[in-house]
Phi, psi and omega in degrees: 000325184289328178290322175294322177292321178294320177295313180299317176307315180292318180294316178296327175297315180290317182294326183289318178298316178298312182298317182293319181288334180285335184296141179281142177285180181297327179266028179289331180292326181296321181293326184290328182295332181261041171097013182286154185277159177283141182259074184262005179299322187266005179106181188289336186279350176091173180293341188300305185288321182292312177290330179292318177290330183283327176295320181295319183292311183294324176295324176291319180293322177299316185290318183298315180292329174297313180296317180294324177291319181289326180289322180292322178291324181287327182286329179283329184078014179272155184222152172298329184266013183295327186268000188285147176296139183277140179297136180270131175297126179283130178274134176275136173286143179296146184289136182291149180282119183297335180285335182277349177283143182286148181288144179292145182293139181270066180265136186292136176259124182295137182259146179286142180288147180273124180292147177287149181291140180280144183288142179267139178252138180280144178253000000 
């Protein structure tokens, strides 16, 4: 049943997008004044009422399928994240015993010579 509702939901979504895109905007009459063709395909009342009613009907179907799908998912209690791996608590490594560490070798480190200061000249 859920698969059927999902299919109807996707089809209603596509139809709703197409019907909204087919509707003429507010400035459509201005385009018809400059040689635009007459839109008598939808009858003498024009596309406004037919497309408006169709938009309303498809929007109601879309909302009902959305509500029914969300209700069915909430009743099942399933989730997209249900199969996700749970975070594992990280174990902290014990701090090393400083007495057990070997002492660093006492090798002499050569030091870089300190450059002599340059004499300053008066101007």
